[in-house]
RODO-2510 file (C-alpha; in nm, 4 decimals, decimal comma):
residues 612
     n   res          X          Y          Z
     1     m     6,9366    -1,3723     2,2593
     2     s     6,7962    -1,4290     2,6062
     3     e     6,6410    -1,0789     2,5949
     4     l     6,4724    -1,1702     2,2664
     5     c     6,3326    -1,4866     2,4148
     6     s     6,1937    -1,3026     2,7140
     7     t     6,0392    -1,0412     2,4840
     8     l     5,8722    -1,3056     2,2683
     9     s     5,7436    -1,4831     2,5781
    10     l     5,5892    -1,1556     2,6861
    11     f     5,4155    -1,1329     2,3469
    12     t     5,2825    -1,4824     2,3878
    13     a     5,1522    -1,4063     2,7346
    14     r     4,9726    -1,0923     2,6143
    15     t     4,8233    -1,2540     2,3009
    16     p     4,6947    -1,6066     2,3745
    17     f     4,6409    -1,7344     2,0158
    18     c     4,5279    -2,0738     2,1378
    19     s     4,2254    -1,9209     2,3072
    20     l     4,0838    -1,7614     1,9913
    21     p     3,7500    -1,9130     1,8879
    22     t     3,8002    -1,9624     1,5137
    23     r     4,0728    -1,8801     1,2645
    24     s     3,8246    -1,6929     1,0411
    25     l     3,7691    -1,4279     1,3065
    26     i     4,1411    -1,3284     1,3174
    27     p     4,2067    -1,0200     1,1055
    28     t     4,3917    -1,0867     0,7834
    29     s     4,6585    -0,8341     0,8790
    30     v     4,7379    -1,0417     1,1874
    31     r     4,6721    -1,3882     1,0450
    32     h     4,9243    -1,3600     0,7610
    33     r     5,1952    -1,1637     0,9479
    34     r     5,5159    -1,3632     0,9695
    35     r     5,6991    -1,3959     1,2959
    36     p     6,0369    -1,2220     1,3098
    37     s     6,3218    -1,4383     1,1903
    38     l     6,5752    -1,5518     1,4543
    39     n     6,8702    -1,5732     1,2139
    40     f     7,0171    -1,2241     1,2593
    41     t     7,2645    -1,0505     1,4855
    42     r     7,1907    -0,9598     1,8461
    43     r     7,1765    -0,5817     1,7732
    44     r     6,9412    -0,6224     1,4782
    45     c     6,7347    -0,8720     1,6751
    46     l     6,6793    -0,6295     1,9601
    47     s     6,5742    -0,3395     1,7352
    48     t     6,3368    -0,5634     1,5396
    49     a     6,1958    -0,7007     1,8628
    50     a     6,1283    -0,3527     1,9988
    51     r     5,9512    -0,2468     1,6767
    52     s     5,7546    -0,5714     1,6647
    53     y     5,6607    -0,5234     2,0281
    54     r     5,4919    -0,1904     1,9508
    55     e     5,3040    -0,3422     1,6550
    56     f     5,2046    -0,6486     1,8500
    57     e     5,0895    -0,4397     2,1448
    58     t     4,8236    -0,2775     1,9232
    59     d     4,7242    -0,6059     1,7624
    60     a     4,7123    -0,7763     2,1000
    61     d     4,4427    -0,5400     2,2198
    62     e     4,2373    -0,6223     1,9141
    63     l     4,2908    -0,9933     1,9625
    64     l     4,1973    -0,9699     2,3290
    65     e     3,8773    -0,7939     2,2334
    66     m     3,8065    -1,0643     1,9747
    67     e     3,8885    -1,3248     2,2348
    68     g     3,6150    -1,1766     2,4509
    69     s     3,3832    -1,1898     2,1525
    70     g     3,4846    -1,5505     2,1017
    71     v     3,4038    -1,6344     2,4600
    72     e     3,0616    -1,4795     2,4101
    73     e     3,0162    -1,6847     2,0926
    74     e     3,1193    -1,9972     2,2810
    75     e     2,8453    -1,9078     2,5310
    76     e     2,5926    -1,8822     2,2482
    77     d     2,4894    -2,2419     2,3070
    78     s     2,3870    -2,1420     2,6571
    79     l     2,1787    -1,8471     2,5355
    80     d     1,8042    -1,8807     2,5604
    81     i     1,7000    -1,8692     2,1933
    82     d     1,3333    -1,8986     2,2859
    83     a     1,3688    -1,5877     2,5001
    84     f     1,5232    -1,4073     2,2045
    85     e     1,2304    -1,5086     1,9849
    86     r     0,9780    -1,3884     2,2430
    87     e     1,1627    -1,0620     2,2806
    88     a     1,1679    -1,0243     1,9020
    89     d     0,7899    -1,0559     1,8894
    90     q     0,7653    -0,7970     2,1638
    91     a     0,9964    -0,5659     1,9677
    92     v     0,7754    -0,5915     1,6604
    93     r     0,4660    -0,5114     1,8661
    94     e     0,6349    -0,2098     2,0227
    95     f     0,7484    -0,0865     1,6829
    96     s     0,3987    -0,1260     1,5402
    97     q     0,2506     0,0666     1,8304
    98     s     0,5071     0,3414     1,7885
    99     l     0,4347     0,3667     1,4173
   100     s     0,0627     0,3766     1,4881
   101     r     0,1137     0,6659     1,7262
   102     q     0,3087     0,8536     1,4593
   103     l     0,0298     0,8043     1,2069
   104     r    -0,2563     0,8642     1,4492
   105     m    -0,3104     1,2215     1,3416
   106     e    -0,3145     1,1204     0,9756
   107     d    -0,5399     0,8266     1,0522
   108     e    -0,7995     1,0533     1,2104
   109     r    -0,7777     1,2914     0,9197
   110     l    -0,8104     1,0087     0,6672
   111     g    -1,1109     0,8620     0,8432
   112     a    -0,9467     0,5536     0,9887
   113     k    -1,2202     0,5424     1,2532
   114     e    -1,4753     0,4721     0,9848
   115     a    -1,2406     0,2168     0,8326
   116     r    -1,2156     0,0350     1,1660
   117     e    -1,5929     0,0421     1,2023
   118     q    -1,6274    -0,1038     0,8584
   119     k    -1,3655    -0,3667     0,9360
   120     g    -1,5632    -0,4729     1,2407
   121     t    -1,8859    -0,4973     1,0434
   122     k    -1,8433    -0,8422     0,8958
   123     s    -2,0824    -1,1157     0,8140
   124     t    -2,0888    -1,4217     1,0331
   125     i    -2,1771    -1,6443     0,7388
   126     g    -1,9274    -1,7975     0,4965
   127     r    -1,7234    -1,5620     0,2847
   128     v    -1,8302    -1,6188    -0,0760
   129     p    -1,6168    -1,4654    -0,3545
   130     d    -1,7515    -1,1343    -0,4829
   131     r    -1,8009    -1,2635    -0,8365
   132     l    -2,0523    -1,5248    -0,7139
   133     l    -2,2684    -1,2901    -0,5078
   134     p    -2,5819    -1,1221    -0,6479
   135     k    -2,5615    -0,7485    -0,7059
   136     v    -2,7909    -0,4686    -0,5905
   137     v    -2,7519    -0,1371    -0,7735
   138     i    -2,8564     0,2090    -0,6539
   139     v    -2,9625     0,4482    -0,9328
   140     g    -3,1187     0,7913    -0,9416
   141     r    -3,0571     1,1487    -1,0411
   142     p    -2,7664     1,3424    -0,8857
   143     n    -2,7681     1,4477    -0,5205
   144     v    -3,0514     1,2269    -0,3936
   145     g    -2,8303     1,0414    -0,1401
   146     k    -2,7140     0,7334    -0,3314
   147     s    -2,3660     0,7342    -0,1777
   148     a    -2,5094     0,7905     0,1718
   149     l    -2,7352     0,4870     0,1283
   150     f    -2,4408     0,2889    -0,0095
   151     n    -2,2370     0,3668     0,3020
   152     r    -2,5337     0,2751     0,5215
   153     l    -2,5697    -0,0666     0,3571
   154     v    -2,2026    -0,1664     0,3392
   155     g    -2,0967    -0,0082     0,6711
   156     g    -1,8366     0,2635     0,7152
   157     k    -1,7688     0,5429     0,4669
   158     r    -1,6609     0,3774     0,1460
   159     a    -1,8178     0,6381    -0,0828
   160     i    -1,7574     1,0110    -0,0683
   161     v    -2,0655     1,1934     0,0609
   162     v    -2,0830     1,5700     0,0041
   163     d    -2,3866     1,7927    -0,0335
   164     e    -2,2969     1,8538    -0,3964
   165     p    -2,4345     1,6987    -0,7154
   166     g    -2,2226     1,4776    -0,9375
   167     v    -1,9720     1,3615    -0,6730
   168     t    -1,9889     0,9921    -0,7687
   169     r    -1,8921     0,9112    -1,1274
   170     d    -1,7650     0,5536    -1,1433
   171     r    -1,9153     0,2311    -1,0170
   172     l    -1,8298     0,1570    -0,6554
   173     y    -1,8753    -0,1938    -0,5133
   174     g    -1,9142    -0,3050    -0,1523
   175     r    -2,0235    -0,6205     0,0331
   176     s    -2,3338    -0,6191     0,2505
   177     f    -2,5422    -0,8772     0,4329
   178     w    -2,8861    -0,8991     0,5894
   179     g    -2,9818    -1,2068     0,7848
   180     e    -2,8540    -1,5077     0,5940
   181     n    -2,8228    -1,3186     0,2660
   182     e    -2,5004    -1,1651     0,1422
   183     f    -2,4787    -0,9494    -0,1668
   184     i    -2,2838    -0,6762    -0,3456
   185     v    -2,4098    -0,3169    -0,3375
   186     v    -2,3182    -0,0973    -0,6355
   187     d    -2,3090     0,2817    -0,6108
   188     t    -2,3433     0,4732    -0,9387
   189     g    -2,3190     0,8278    -1,0616
   190     g    -2,6251     1,0411    -1,1035
   191     v    -2,8183     0,9553    -1,4204
   192     l    -2,8660     1,2698    -1,6282
   193     t    -3,1330     1,3193    -1,8905
   194     i    -3,1119     1,4518    -2,2454
   195     s    -3,3192     1,7521    -2,1477
   196     k    -3,0151     1,9108    -1,9801
   197     s    -2,8069     2,1696    -2,1653
   198     r    -2,4260     2,1610    -2,1732
   199     d    -2,3893     2,4429    -1,9198
   200     e    -2,6413     2,2778    -1,6879
   201     v    -2,4497     1,9494    -1,7135
   202     i    -2,1181     2,1200    -1,6274
   203     d    -2,2769     2,2935    -1,3301
   204     e    -2,4584     1,9819    -1,2084
   205     l    -2,1521     1,7583    -1,2357
   206     d    -1,9224     2,0227    -1,0868
   207     i    -1,6796     1,9832    -1,3765
   208     s    -1,3758     2,2109    -1,3718
   209     t    -1,2583     2,3258    -1,7141
   210     t    -0,9481     2,5019    -1,5825
   211     i    -0,7942     2,3224    -1,2833
   212     g    -0,5432     2,0609    -1,3956
   213     m    -0,6158     2,1158    -1,7658
   214     e    -0,3330     2,3532    -1,8463
   215     g    -0,1738     2,2788    -2,1806
   216     i    -0,4773     2,0875    -2,3123
   217     p    -0,6213     2,2399    -2,6319
   218     l    -0,9619     2,4021    -2,5953
   219     v    -1,1190     2,1670    -2,8524
   220     i    -1,0104     1,8565    -2,6604
   221     r    -1,1201     2,0181    -2,3360
   222     d    -1,4716     2,0883    -2,4641
   223     a    -1,4992     1,7405    -2,6147
   224     a    -1,4025     1,5821    -2,2823
   225     v    -1,6633     1,7864    -2,0972
   226     a    -1,9274     1,6925    -2,3523
   227     r    -1,8512     1,3206    -2,3169
   228     m    -1,8600     1,3188    -1,9374
   229     p    -2,2403     1,2755    -1,8914
   230     s    -2,2563     0,9874    -2,1370
   231     m    -1,9615     0,8180    -1,9643
   232     i    -2,1299     0,8418    -1,6254
   233     e    -2,4586     0,7082    -1,7637
   234     r    -2,2731     0,4235    -1,9352
   235     q    -2,1204     0,3212    -1,6019
   236     a    -2,4665     0,3279    -1,4418
   237     t    -2,6090     0,1225    -1,7287
   238     f    -2,3381    -0,1428    -1,6874
   239     a    -2,4239    -0,1674    -1,3190
   240     v    -2,7981    -0,2031    -1,3861
   241     e    -2,7352    -0,4737    -1,6484
   242     e    -2,5371    -0,6950    -1,4117
   243     s    -2,7597    -0,6462    -1,1045
   244     s    -3,0453    -0,8580    -0,9738
   245     v    -3,2222    -0,5850    -0,7732
   246     i    -3,2477    -0,2148    -0,8590
   247     i    -3,2986     0,0487    -0,5883
   248     f    -3,4479     0,3544    -0,7557
   249     l    -3,3672     0,6370    -0,5134
   250     v    -3,5487     0,9716    -0,5137
   251     d    -3,5475     1,2828    -0,2922
   252     g    -3,8532     1,3008    -0,0644
   253     q    -3,7910     1,6630     0,0321
   254     a    -3,7676     1,7869    -0,3289
   255     g    -4,0649     1,5840    -0,4517
   256     p    -4,1033     1,4242    -0,7952
   257     t    -3,9078     1,5903    -1,0764
   258     a    -3,8927     1,5522    -1,4523
   259     a    -3,5621     1,3653    -1,4170
   260     d    -3,7238     1,1158    -1,1781
   261     e    -4,0056     1,0531    -1,4274
   262     e    -3,7631     0,9945    -1,7131
   263     i    -3,5541     0,7500    -1,5085
   264     g    -3,8731     0,5697    -1,3997
   265     d    -3,9879     0,5365    -1,7611
   266     w    -3,6431     0,4076    -1,8591
   267     l    -3,6518     0,1398    -1,5873
   268     r    -4,0056     0,0255    -1,6695
   269     k    -3,9380    -0,0039    -2,0421
   270     n    -3,6016    -0,1819    -2,0238
   271     y    -3,5850    -0,3612    -1,6868
   272     s    -3,9394    -0,4617    -1,5999
   273     h    -3,8170    -0,8219    -1,5614
   274     k    -3,6001    -0,7202    -1,2655
   275     c    -3,6959    -0,6315    -0,9098
   276     v    -3,7193    -0,2504    -0,8883
   277     i    -3,7637    -0,0878    -0,5460
   278     l    -3,8598     0,2797    -0,5254
   279     a    -3,6937     0,4249    -0,2122
   280     v    -3,7872     0,7779    -0,1087
   281     n    -3,4848     0,9181     0,0740
   282     k    -3,4514     1,2053     0,3225
   283     c    -3,7668     1,1067     0,5140
   284     e    -3,6280     1,1485     0,8653
   285     s    -3,9714     1,1855     1,0256
   286     p    -4,1802     0,8650     1,0027
   287     r    -4,5087     1,0594     1,0061
   288     k    -4,4037     1,3081     0,7394
   289     g    -4,2233     1,0362     0,5463
   290     i    -4,5487     0,8602     0,4585
   291     m    -4,6913     1,1828     0,3191
   292     q    -4,3726     1,2585     0,1281
   293     a    -4,3580     0,9088    -0,0193
   294     s    -4,7203     0,9208    -0,1349
   295     e    -4,6265     1,1882    -0,3898
   296     f    -4,4172     0,9347    -0,5845
   297     w    -4,6950     0,6884    -0,6743
   298     s    -4,7061     0,8603    -1,0122
   299     l    -4,3732     0,6999    -1,1042
   300     g    -4,5392     0,3595    -1,1314
   301     f    -4,3666     0,1901    -0,8349
   302     c    -4,4596     0,1347    -0,4710
   303     p    -4,2690     0,4033    -0,2705
   304     l    -4,0896     0,3205     0,0546
   305     p    -3,9855     0,6109     0,2837
   306     i    -3,6317     0,5776     0,4218
   307     s    -3,3517     0,7913     0,5617
   308     a    -2,9964     0,6961     0,4621
   309     i    -2,8480     0,9266     0,7265
   310     s    -3,0496     0,8089     1,0300
   311     g    -3,1247     0,4565     0,9026
   312     t    -3,5032     0,4925     0,9241
   313     g    -3,6754     0,2397     0,7005
   314     t    -3,3559     0,0682     0,5854
   315     g    -3,4603    -0,2550     0,7562
   316     e    -3,7788    -0,2751     0,5471
   317     l    -3,5719    -0,1853     0,2409
   318     l    -3,3282    -0,4703     0,3041
   319     d    -3,6195    -0,7132     0,3524
   320     l    -3,7485    -0,6181     0,0066
   321     v    -3,3999    -0,6446    -0,1397
   322     c    -3,3443    -0,9943    -0,0011
   323     s    -3,6873    -1,1089    -0,1263
   324     g    -3,5730    -1,0287    -0,4802
   325     l    -3,2386    -1,2085    -0,4540
   326     e    -3,1657    -1,5653    -0,5459
   327     k    -2,9840    -1,7410    -0,2659
   328     v    -2,6381    -1,8622    -0,3594
   329     e    -2,6286    -2,2383    -0,3030
   330     g    -2,3629    -2,5004    -0,3465
   331     t    -2,0723    -2,2620    -0,2982
   332     e    -1,7883    -2,3563    -0,0701
   333     v    -1,6122    -2,1190     0,1609
   334     l    -1,3033    -2,0294    -0,0374
   335     e    -1,0925    -1,8782     0,2369
   336     d    -0,7655    -1,9863     0,0757
   337     e    -0,8681    -1,8187    -0,2482
   338     e    -0,9509    -1,4958    -0,0689
   339     k    -0,6269    -1,4985     0,1253
   340     c    -0,4319    -1,5431    -0,2007
   341     t    -0,5888    -1,2370    -0,3599
   342     i    -0,3279    -0,9636    -0,3981
   343     s    -0,4535    -0,6067    -0,3731
   344     v    -0,2741    -0,3498    -0,5885
   345     a    -0,3434     0,0229    -0,5446
   346     i    -0,2713     0,2474    -0,8431
   347     v    -0,1692     0,5890    -0,7079
   348     g    -0,0009     0,9007    -0,8384
   349     r    -0,0526     1,2635    -0,9283
   350     p    -0,3504     1,3675    -1,1437
   351     n    -0,3560     1,2862    -1,5159
   352     v    -0,0690     1,0361    -1,5159
   353     g    -0,2849     0,7547    -1,6588
   354     k    -0,4001     0,5586    -1,3542
   355     s    -0,7508     0,4850    -1,4826
   356     s    -0,6135     0,3998    -1,8284
   357     i    -0,3855     0,1395    -1,6698
   358     l    -0,6799    -0,0149    -1,4838
   359     n    -0,8944    -0,0312    -1,7977
   360     a    -0,6072    -0,1793    -1,9987
   361     l    -0,5541    -0,4504    -1,7366
   362     v    -0,9187    -0,5577    -1,7030
   363     g    -0,9917    -0,5188    -2,0744
   364     e    -1,2987    -0,2963    -2,0339
   365     d    -1,3990     0,0610    -1,9532
   366     r    -1,4171    -0,0048    -1,5812
   367     t    -1,3505     0,3589    -1,4906
   368     i    -1,3996     0,6855    -1,6735
   369     v    -1,0896     0,8083    -1,8561
   370     s    -1,0778     1,1781    -1,9350
   371     p    -0,8215     1,4601    -1,9540
   372     i    -1,0369     1,6442    -1,7002
   373     s    -0,8412     1,6636    -1,3777
   374     g    -1,0091     1,4885    -1,0852
   375     t    -1,2267     1,2593    -1,2948
   376     t    -1,1728     0,9706    -1,0531
   377     r    -1,2922     1,0496    -0,7013
   378     d    -1,3718     0,7331    -0,5105
   379     a    -1,1266     0,4474    -0,4626
   380     i    -1,2555     0,1929    -0,7162
   381     d    -1,1984    -0,1772    -0,6370
   382     t    -1,1950    -0,4192    -0,9316
   383     e    -1,1345    -0,7933    -0,9302
   384     f    -0,8908    -0,9212    -1,1888
   385     t    -0,7384    -1,2607    -1,2691
   386     g    -0,3915    -1,2789    -1,4222
   387     s    -0,2810    -1,5091    -1,7006
   388     d    -0,1368    -1,7527    -1,4451
   389     g    -0,4628    -1,7691    -1,2485
   390     q    -0,3467    -1,5370    -0,9699
   391     k    -0,6308    -1,3186    -0,8433
   392     f    -0,5863    -0,9470    -0,7884
   393     c    -0,7934    -0,6641    -0,6465
   394     l    -0,7032    -0,3498    -0,8404
   395     i    -0,7751    -0,0172    -0,6672
   396     d    -0,7960     0,2921    -0,8846
   397     t    -0,7525     0,6112    -0,6831
   398     a    -0,7911     0,9829    -0,7298
   399     g    -0,4931     1,1940    -0,8281
   400     i    -0,3025     1,3241    -0,5263
   401     r    -0,2120     1,6906    -0,5471
   402     k    -0,0180     1,8982    -0,2981
   403     k    -0,1920     1,9692     0,0298
   404     g    -0,1605     2,3418    -0,0302
   405     a    -0,3130     2,3174    -0,3778
   406     v    -0,6065     2,1145    -0,2447
   407     a    -0,6636     2,3604     0,0384
   408     s    -0,6468     2,6629    -0,1922
   409     s    -0,9001     2,5118    -0,4309
   410     g    -1,1564     2,4952    -0,1494
   411     s    -1,2981     2,1669    -0,2841
   412     i    -1,4187     1,9375    -0,0079
   413     t    -1,4684     1,6628    -0,2654
   414     e    -1,1048     1,6699    -0,3747
   415     a    -0,9851     1,6672    -0,0144
   416     l    -1,1949     1,3580     0,0576
   417     s    -1,0735     1,1965    -0,2651
   418     v    -0,7109     1,2426    -0,1620
   419     n    -0,7906     1,0982     0,1808
   420     q    -0,9441     0,7919     0,0174
   421     a    -0,6318     0,7509    -0,1954
   422     f    -0,4136     0,7429     0,1166
   423     r    -0,6551     0,5012     0,2802
   424     a    -0,6206     0,2779    -0,0267
   425     i    -0,2449     0,2671     0,0358
   426     r    -0,3161     0,1589     0,3938
   427     r    -0,5360    -0,1369     0,2950
   428     t    -0,3397    -0,2621    -0,0068
   429     d    -0,0522    -0,5086    -0,0450
   430     v     0,1406    -0,3543    -0,3333
   431     v     0,1315     0,0056    -0,4563
   432     a     0,1830     0,0910    -0,8231
   433     l     0,3241     0,4443    -0,8120
   434     v     0,2513     0,5914    -1,1542
   435     i     0,4617     0,8770    -1,2889
   436     e     0,4406     1,0391    -1,6300
   437     a     0,7436     0,9812    -1,8520
   438     m     0,7682     1,3370    -1,9852
   439     a     0,6971     1,5009    -1,6483
   440     c     0,9697     1,5548    -1,3944
   441     i     0,9493     1,3811    -1,0577
   442     t     0,8118     1,6354    -0,8152
   443     e     0,8064     1,6819    -0,4421
   444     q     0,4556     1,5350    -0,4365
   445     d     0,5869     1,2084    -0,5861
   446     w     0,8464     1,2007    -0,3092
   447     k     0,5786     1,2504    -0,0437
   448     i     0,3700     0,9670    -0,1870
   449     a     0,6819     0,7487    -0,1869
   450     e     0,7462     0,8435     0,1755
   451     r     0,3937     0,7343     0,2665
   452     i     0,4394     0,4003     0,0881
   453     e     0,7645     0,3299     0,2715
   454     k     0,6217     0,4332     0,6078
   455     e     0,3188     0,2073     0,5609
   456     g     0,5509    -0,0843     0,4791
   457     k     0,3868    -0,1626     0,1450
   458     g     0,5455    -0,3222    -0,1585
   459     c     0,5929    -0,0876    -0,4506
   460     v     0,6290    -0,0939    -0,8277
   461     i     0,7278     0,2327    -0,9979
   462     v     0,5326     0,2601    -1,3236
   463     v     0,6652     0,5048    -1,5826
   464     n     0,3548     0,5557    -1,7964
   465     k     0,3253     0,7194    -2,1397
   466     w     0,6683     0,5844    -2,2336
   467     d     0,5824     0,6314    -2,6013
   468     t     0,5970     1,0094    -2,5551
   469     i     0,9764     1,0014    -2,4983
   470     p     1,1365     1,1098    -2,8281
   471     n     1,4455     0,9531    -2,9860
   472     k     1,4648     0,6558    -2,7519
   473     n     1,7595     0,4181    -2,7728
   474     q     1,9011     0,1299    -2,5722
   475     s     2,0468     0,3564    -2,3037
   476     t     1,7363     0,5743    -2,2587
   477     a     1,5836     0,3476    -1,9942
   478     t     1,9172     0,3272    -1,8107
   479     y     1,9544     0,7048    -1,7894
   480     y     1,5895     0,7446    -1,6911
   481     e     1,6252     0,4856    -1,4158
   482     q     1,9294     0,6658    -1,2768
   483     d     1,7268     0,9870    -1,2590
   484     v     1,4375     0,8113    -1,0832
   485     r     1,6695     0,6422    -0,8333
   486     e     1,8377     0,9725    -0,7581
   487     k     1,5113     1,1595    -0,6924
   488     l     1,3255     0,8745    -0,5198
   489     r     1,5956     0,7319    -0,2964
   490     l     1,3334     0,6148    -0,0496
   491     l     1,2196     0,3614    -0,3100
   492     g     1,5622     0,2520    -0,4265
   493     w     1,4491    -0,1080    -0,3755
   494     a     1,1378    -0,0772    -0,5979
   495     p     1,1440    -0,2237    -0,9518
   496     i     1,0618     0,0068    -1,2448
   497     v     0,8212    -0,0824    -1,5275
   498     y     0,7901     0,1242    -1,8458
   499     s     0,4454     0,1113    -2,0035
   500     t     0,1993     0,2832    -2,2363
   501     a    -0,1539     0,2285    -2,1072
   502     i    -0,3330     0,3717    -2,4119
   503     g    -0,1596     0,1274    -2,6459
   504     e    -0,1654    -0,1517    -2,3817
   505     h     0,2106    -0,1822    -2,4148
   506     s     0,3893    -0,3645    -2,1280
   507     v     0,0872    -0,3150    -1,9009
   508     d     0,0864    -0,6835    -1,8110
   509     k     0,4371    -0,6405    -1,6672
   510     i     0,2845    -0,4292    -1,3900
   511     i     0,0789    -0,7228    -1,2662
   512     s     0,3565    -0,9809    -1,3029
   513     t     0,6002    -0,7538    -1,1185
   514     a     0,3455    -0,6860    -0,8421
   515     n     0,3026    -1,0620    -0,8011
   516     i     0,6789    -1,1051    -0,7556
   517     v     0,6923    -0,8148    -0,5103
   518     e     0,4170    -0,9621    -0,2937
   519     k     0,5977    -1,2979    -0,2832
   520     e     0,9147    -1,1213    -0,1708
   521     r     0,7169    -0,9251     0,0851
   522     s     0,5748    -1,2471     0,2294
   523     r     0,9015    -1,4433     0,2268
   524     r     1,0614    -1,5636     0,5493
   525     l     1,4279    -1,6564     0,5912
   526     t     1,5334    -1,9424     0,8110
   527     t     1,7307    -1,8408     1,1169
   528     s     2,0398    -2,0343     1,0084
   529     i     2,0575    -1,8692     0,6664
   530     l     1,9829    -1,5278     0,8126
   531     n     2,2576    -1,5498     1,0737
   532     q     2,5025    -1,6777     0,8136
   533     v     2,4345    -1,3669     0,6042
   534     i     2,4775    -1,1474     0,9119
   535     w     2,8076    -1,3102     1,0140
   536     e     2,9467    -1,2688     0,6637
   537     a     2,8415    -0,9028     0,6630
   538     v     3,0087    -0,8454     1,0014
   539     a     3,3266    -1,0229     0,8855
   540     l     3,3348    -0,8057     0,5740
   541     k     3,2868    -0,4837     0,7706
   542     s     3,2962    -0,4688     1,1468
   543     p     3,0945    -0,2113     1,3399
   544     p     3,2976     0,1066     1,3943
   545     r     3,4698     0,1812     1,7219
   546     t     3,3603     0,4615     1,9473
   547     r     3,6033     0,7147     2,0894
   548     g     3,6033     0,5170     2,4084
   549     g     3,7207     0,2077     2,2217
   550     k     3,3908     0,0230     2,2395
   551     r     3,2606    -0,1747     1,9421
   552     g     2,9198    -0,3226     1,8750
   553     r     2,8690    -0,6984     1,8612
   554     v     2,5828    -0,8944     1,7094
   555     y     2,4765    -1,1965     1,9122
   556     y     2,1697    -1,3198     1,7301
   557     c     1,9284    -1,2199     1,4537
   558     t     1,5806    -1,3464     1,3700
   559     q     1,3015    -1,2555     1,1300
   560     a     1,0079    -1,1716     1,3529
   561     a     0,7467    -1,0725     1,0928
   562     i     0,6615    -1,0573     0,7242
   563     r     0,4677    -0,8107     0,5097
   564     p     0,6969    -0,6230     0,5426
   565     p     0,9933    -0,8431     0,6432
   566     t     1,1064    -0,7354     0,9886
   567     f     1,4377    -0,8447     1,1414
   568     v     1,5399    -0,8084     1,5040
   569     f     1,9114    -0,7816     1,5883
   570     f     2,0202    -0,8651     1,9423
   571     v     2,3404    -0,6753     2,0145
   572     n     2,5481    -0,5723     2,3121
   573     d     2,4442    -0,2064     2,2804
   574     a     2,2202    -0,0670     2,0063
   575     k     2,3789     0,2772     2,0456
   576     l     2,7093     0,1386     1,9119
   577     f     2,5525     0,0828     1,5674
   578     p     2,5276     0,4148     1,3792
   579     e     2,2783     0,4791     1,1015
   580     t     2,5443     0,4282     0,8344
   581     y     2,6174     0,0774     0,9574
   582     r     2,2487    -0,0050     0,9783
   583     r     2,2059     0,0994     0,6146
   584     y     2,5060    -0,1143     0,5295
   585     m     2,3447    -0,4136     0,6983
   586     e     2,0217    -0,3535     0,5048
   587     k     2,2154    -0,3443     0,1768
   588     q     2,3889    -0,6695     0,2662
   589     l     2,0554    -0,8329     0,3442
   590     r     1,9117    -0,7215     0,0105
   591     s     2,2177    -0,8221    -0,1920
   592     n     2,2431    -1,1671    -0,0325
   593     a     1,8789    -1,2495     0,0469
   594     g     1,6717    -1,0541    -0,2077
   595     f     1,3525    -0,8763    -0,0905
   596     s     1,3165    -0,6755    -0,4090
   597     g     1,0211    -0,4379    -0,4182
   598     t     0,9489    -0,4362    -0,0448
   599     p     1,0754    -0,2272     0,2454
   600     i     1,2445    -0,4156     0,5261
   601     r     1,2560    -0,3206     0,8922
   602     l     1,5665    -0,3619     1,1067
   603     l     1,5058    -0,3417     1,4813
   604     w     1,8056    -0,3320     1,7147
   605     r     1,7709    -0,4588     2,0700
   606     s     2,0365    -0,4209     2,3374
   607     r     2,1093    -0,7359     2,5331
   608     r     1,9739    -0,7236     2,8840
   609     k     2,2307    -0,7810     3,1528
   610     t     2,1372    -1,0557     3,3934
   611     k     2,1783    -0,9833     3,7606
   612     g     2,4036    -1,1917     3,9708
***
């Protein structure tokens, strides 16, 4: 019996239970293990003691390690929390810089330099909501430089500019200012005349009747091509109707044409009550520009020579524009309203119904809808107010095809359209990734999803044309969701909405879901709740041991940023936390704290050892 007592005393010396920090940190296997009974014979006692000694020797090592962890937790009060918070901010900045370096090549290709220039070109006067500002529209026949002048006035390269006719088709809006005046500039598609034949219209608009139109009957294809000119002119007419000043742009190098005369007659007959400015573009030389502009007096307006590329004469043009505008008075600076506006980019492959969704949401033909692939080219911004009063900025984008397909087509316009679509993802809050219900999810959808996740944007997966699924039942959506989750694992956190844009079925759910996603993306957890979630996750599953017996420990966690939510974990050694455990921690955060529809960033920082 004396040997048993000495053995048990040795156990007690090796495993100091009284020094453990909290009972909850003791493993269940150890906490509920009964001590060996003393009511047995000496021989049985010794054998049981020897076996228990081997078991306790293993458990003692674990308890000693946890004792060390407990000591570190007891020292938590002495930790400099402010230093942790400062280091967390530094970690977020370093991560942002690293991500920027990774995307630098894509940024240069997508024209981020122009976007930064545009971002720096801001008015110093109060920001008035777009709907209250007067509008200035640019009209003219195709390929006279309307988009180039639009970019000159708004700053940057908002509109696609290519030396091809018919590039712009929808209305494109942008803010501009001159002096104390601020206004909206509207770019339109080239106005065609009835004197053009069908073949001339197809050639002038650069309409493809083959690319992206496989499987569409020839009758529907021809009808879509025939409707295209009238759709473009209707968009231009809408813009002229809502504008206060009209810039009638002509080509000074080509001279007056029959199309210019017809557009001039149309403006004089229908819009003589508005301020119409005749701007003669492509007059780079001031001396020759006066001679070139004098040829356009026959149109019935006073010509003004300008150059949209070099900026010659644009100052005089803006003076005339501002003289025809009514100054907006009595409007307050609604910064809170502008900050609360949620931007939603509608992206996806061609012909999945992006423009139809936009038109169904705003309740008007804001963009041209056609089975012709590549109908939408510019990124079209549209203001929209939800049923609850929440304001949105909807961005319709061009269909994104594979890089190889775009390169093989040789179309510079399509390449620029795809670049603008990716730039729309960069400047938006929530992305509505549209996929067609009957079409399989392709590699291109996965690449778009990868871009959304890398940019840290909220996402709503929209399964459009849901009415085309035959023989639907209650389990159809469940099976379809499983297939989407399997093929788009990057967006496993994104909610799915099933809609039919043509019939306006469940389209409003896209906006309501995007509103929820943006709120989740902007949510911030308190440090106490966050660390409670982390401690529970660690208690449920401890970090794995290394071969050397080391195990990771989490000292402190804080949310350092929002949009997207970014969490910084301060640990003993970040290398002790493998990727599987980091994914586990992300799942625990989502299951206990939410963040549906938004990516979250987990940054792991090793604790710096203090000298001395």
